[in-house]
VEXTI-224347 format. One line per 5 residues: number of its first residue (from 1); their letters; for each residue x, y, z of N, C-alpha, C, O. Coordinates in steps of 0.1 Angstrom, whole numbers, padded with zeros to 4 digits. Example, Ala and Ser with C-alpha at 12.3 -4.5 7.8 and 13.67 -1.06 7.14 Angstrom:
2
1 = as = 0132/-0057/0078/0123/-0045/0078/0132/-0033/0078/0142/-0033/0085; 0128/-0022/0071/0137/-0011/0071/0129/0000/0079/0134/0011/0080
//
This chain:
87
1 = mglis = -0345/0006/-0158/-0339/-0006/-0153/-0345/-0009/-0139/-0351/-0020/-0137; -0344/-0001/-0129/-0350/-0001/-0116/-0352/-0015/-0110/-0342/-0022/-0108; -0364/-0018/-0107/-0368/-0030/-0100/-0364/-0043/-0107/-0359/-0052/-0101; -0367/-0043/-0120/-0363/-0055/-0127/-0348/-0058/-0127/-0344/-0070/-0125; -0340/-0048/-0129/-0326/-0051/-0129/-0321/-0055/-0115/-0312/-0063/-0114
6 = evlll = -0327/-0049/-0105/-0323/-0052/-0091/-0327/-0067/-0088/-0319/-0074/-0082; -0338/-0072/-0093/-0342/-0085/-0091/-0333/-0095/-0099/-0329/-0105/-0093; -0330/-0091/-0111/-0322/-0100/-0119/-0307/-0100/-0114/-0301/-0111/-0115; -0302/-0089/-0108/-0289/-0089/-0104/-0287/-0093/-0089/-0276/-0093/-0084; -0298/-0096/-0083/-0298/-0100/-0068/-0288/-0112/-0066/-0281/-0111/-0056
11 = pfapa = -0288/-0122/-0074/-0279/-0133/-0071/-0264/-0128/-0071/-0255/-0135/-0065; -0261/-0117/-0077/-0247/-0112/-0078/-0244/-0103/-0066/-0232/-0098/-0066; -0253/-0100/-0058/-0251/-0091/-0047/-0239/-0095/-0038/-0231/-0086/-0034; -0238/-0107/-0034/-0226/-0111/-0026/-0213/-0108/-0033/-0203/-0104/-0026; -0212/-0110/-0046/-0200/-0108/-0053/-0197/-0093/-0054/-0185/-0088/-0052
16 = rgsaw = -0207/-0085/-0055/-0205/-0070/-0055/-0201/-0065/-0042/-0192/-0057/-0040; -0206/-0071/-0031/-0202/-0068/-0017/-0188/-0072/-0015/-0180/-0065/-0008; -0184/-0084/-0020/-0171/-0089/-0018/-0161/-0080/-0025/-0150/-0077/-0020; -0164/-0076/-0037/-0155/-0067/-0045/-0153/-0054/-0038/-0142/-0049/-0038; -0164/-0048/-0032/-0162/-0036/-0024/-0153/-0038/-0013/-0144/-0029/-0010
21 = aikqv = -0155/-0049/-0005/-0146/-0051/0006/-0132/-0053/0002/-0123/-0048/0009; -0129/-0060/-0008/-0116/-0062/-0013/-0109/-0049/-0017/-0098/-0047/-0014; -0117/-0041/-0024/-0112/-0028/-0028/-0108/-0019/-0015/-0098/-0013/-0015; -0116/-0020/-0005/-0113/-0013/0007/-0100/-0018/0014/-0092/-0010/0019; -0099/-0031/0014/-0087/-0037/0020/-0074/-0033/0012/-0064/-0029/0018
26 = vqeae = -0075/-0033/-0001/-0064/-0029/-0010/-0060/-0015/-0008/-0048/-0011/-0007; -0070/-0006/-0007/-0067/0008/-0005/-0061/0011/0009/-0052/0019/0010; -0065/0004/0019/-0059/0005/0032/-0044/0000/0032/-0035/0006/0038; -0042/-0011/0026/-0029/-0017/0024/-0019/-0007/0017/-0008/-0005/0021; -0024/-0001/0006/-0016/0009/-0001/-0013/0021/0008/-0002/0026/0007
31 = riyyd = -0023/0025/0016/-0021/0037/0024/-0010/0034/0034/-0001/0042/0036; -0010/0022/0040/0000/0018/0050/0014/0017/0043/0024/0021/0048; 0014/0010/0031/0026/0007/0024/0033/0020/0020/0046/0021/0020; 0026/0030/0016/0032/0043/0012/0032/0054/0023/0035/0065/0020; 0029/0050/0035/0029/0060/0046/0044/0063/0050/0051/0054/0053
36 = patir = 0048/0076/0049/0061/0079/0051/0066/0075/0065/0078/0071/0067; 0058/0075/0075/0062/0071/0089/0066/0056/0089/0075/0052/0095; 0058/0048/0082/0060/0034/0081/0073/0031/0074/0081/0023/0078; 0076/0039/0063/0088/0037/0055/0100/0041/0063/0110/0034/0063; 0099/0052/0071/0111/0056/0079/0113/0045/0090/0125/0043/0093
41 = aelgr = 0103/0040/0096/0105/0029/0106/0112/0017/0100/0120/0011/0106; 0108/0013/0087/0114/0002/0081/0129/0005/0078/0137/-0004/0078; 0132/0018/0074/0146/0022/0072/0154/0020/0085/0165/0015/0084; 0148/0024/0096/0155/0022/0109/0157/0008/0112/0168/0004/0117; 0147/-0001/0110/0149/-0015/0113/0160/-0021/0103/0167/-0030/0107
46 = leeql = 0160/-0016/0091/0170/-0021/0081/0184/-0018/0086/0193/-0026/0085; 0186/-0006/0091/0199/-0001/0096/0203/-0010/0108/0215/-0013/0109; 0193/-0013/0117/0196/-0021/0128/0201/-0035/0124/0210/-0041/0130; 0194/-0040/0113/0198/-0054/0108/0212/-0054/0103/0219/-0063/0105; 0215/-0043/0096/0229/-0042/0090/0239/-0041/0102/0249/-0048/0101
51 = eagei = 0237/-0033/0112/0246/-0032/0123/0247/-0045/0131/0258/-0048/0136; 0236/-0052/0131/0237/-0065/0139/0243/-0076/0130/0245/-0088/0136; 0246/-0074/0118/0252/-0084/0109/0242/-0094/0104/0245/-0104/0099; 0229/-0090/0105/0218/-0099/0100/0217/-0099/0085/0212/-0108/0079; 0221/-0088/0078/0221/-0087/0064/0234/-0081/0059/0241/-0075/0067
56 = teeef = 0237/-0084/0046/0249/-0079/0041/0248/-0064/0036/0237/-0059/0035; 0259/-0058/0033/0259/-0044/0028/0251/-0044/0014/0244/-0034/0012; 0253/-0054/0006/0246/-0054/-0007/0230/-0055/-0005/0223/-0048/-0011; 0226/-0064/0004/0212/-0065/0008/0207/-0052/0013/0196/-0047/0009; 0215/-0046/0022/0210/-0033/0027/0208/-0022/0016/0198/-0015/0016
61 = drled = 0218/-0021/0007/0217/-0012/-0003/0205/-0014/-0012/0198/-0005/-0016; 0202/-0027/-0016/0191/-0030/-0024/0178/-0026/-0017/0169/-0020/-0023; 0176/-0031/-0005/0164/-0028/0003/0162/-0013/0006/0151/-0008/0006; 0173/-0006/0009/0173/0008/0011/0168/0015/-0001/0159/0024/0000; 0173/0011/-0013/0168/0018/-0025/0153/0016/-0027/0146/0025/-0031
66 = elldr = 0148/0003/-0024/0134/0001/-0026/0126/0010/-0017/0116/0015/-0021; 0131/0011/-0004/0123/0019/0005/0124/0034/0002/0114/0041/0003; 0135/0039/-0003/0136/0053/-0007/0128/0055/-0020/0122/0066/-0021; 0126/0045/-0029/0117/0047/-0040/0103/0048/-0035/0095/0056/-0040; 0099/0040/-0026/0086/0041/-0020/0083/0054/-0014/0072/0060/-0015
71 = leias = 0093/0059/-0006/0092/0072/0000/0090/0083/-0010/0083/0093/-0008; 0098/0082/-0021/0096/0092/-0032/0082/0092/-0038/0076/0102/-0041; 0077/0080/-0041/0064/0078/-0046/0054/0084/-0036/0044/0091/-0041; 0056/0081/-0024/0046/0086/-0013/0046/0101/-0013/0036/0108/-0012; 0058/0107/-0014/0059/0122/-0014/0053/0128/-0026/0046/0139/-0026
76 = rgsag = 0055/0122/-0038/0048/0127/-0050/0033/0125/-0049/0026/0134/-0054; 0029/0114/-0044/0014/0111/-0043/0008/0121/-0033/-0004/0125/-0036; 0014/0124/-0022/0008/0133/-0012/0008/0147/-0018/-0001/0154/-0014; 0017/0151/-0026/0016/0164/-0032/0005/0165/-0042/-0001/0176/-0044; 0002/0154/-0049/-0008/0154/-0060/-0022/0151/-0055/-0032/0157/-0060
81 = tgngt = -0023/0141/-0045/-0037/0137/-0041/-0040/0141/-0027/-0052/0141/-0023; -0030/0144/-0019/-0033/0148/-0005/-0033/0137/0005/-0034/0139/0017; -0032/0124/0000/-0032/0113/0009/-0021/0103/0008/-0020/0094/0016; -0011/0105/-0001/0001/0097/-0002/-0001/0084/-0010/0009/0077/-0011; -0012/0081/-0015/-0014/0069/-0023/-0016/0073/-0037/-0021/0084/-0041
86 = tq = -0012/0064/-0046/-0015/0066/-0060/-0028/0059/-0064/-0031/0048/-0059; -0036/0066/-0072/-0049/0061/-0076/-0051/0062/-0090/-0062/0058/-0095
//
């Protein structure tokens, strides 16, 4: 394949580069999303919103459950892959 395939695929090089960049952005976003420190900070902000009356008890419970689910996924992922993300 070598040189001929490289020449034929040259017009697609920007798309391949874009796909790589998008993949890197998605991986970083997942790393932040499942970072236990980030989740704990969000839990703290959620509690502050409840205490300030900005959200209802039902909203708090629903959002807290979502955050705790993320934290559980993060802890399972970090035990299996070492970085806290699912891949």
